[in-house]
N, C-alpha and C positions, 0 to 999 in steps of 0.2 A: 082530476082529469085522467091521469094514467092509472091503470089498475095495478094494485100491489100484488095481485095474484099472477103467477107465471102462466104463460099460454098453455092451454091443454095440449098434451101430446097427441100425436096422430092416433086414431083408433087402431086397435090391434088388427093384424091381418086375420081374415076369416080362416077358420080351420078347414082343412081338406075334408070334404064330405064324400061319401060314395055317390056315384052318378045317380041322379034322380031320373025318374021316367020322363019328366018334362024336357030333358035334354036330348032324348033319343031322336025325335024328329029332326032336330038340328044337326045330328050326325048322320042319320040314315039318308035323308033326302039328298044332300049333296053327293053322298056316296053312290046312291042309285042313279042320280043324274050323270055322274062321271062314268059309271059303268055303262049306261045307255049310250053315251057318246062314243066310248071305246068300241062297244059292240057294233054300233052303226058304222063307225069308220072301218072296222074289220070287214063288215058285210059289204060295204062299198068297195073296199080294196079287192075283195074276192070276185065281185060281180061287175067291175068297172068295164070289162071288155065284152060283156054280154050284149047281144043285139035284140 
């Protein structure tokens, strides 16, 4: 019934690797979006009184 073997330890943590190209869009796109929101808010703030 019971296994005489001890439970397998957790797999080792993955080693740190240099940033791969596939991660770049995941970092750049939110940054660009945030920058666009900031620029848009600044533009709105500057032109809110224009008629």
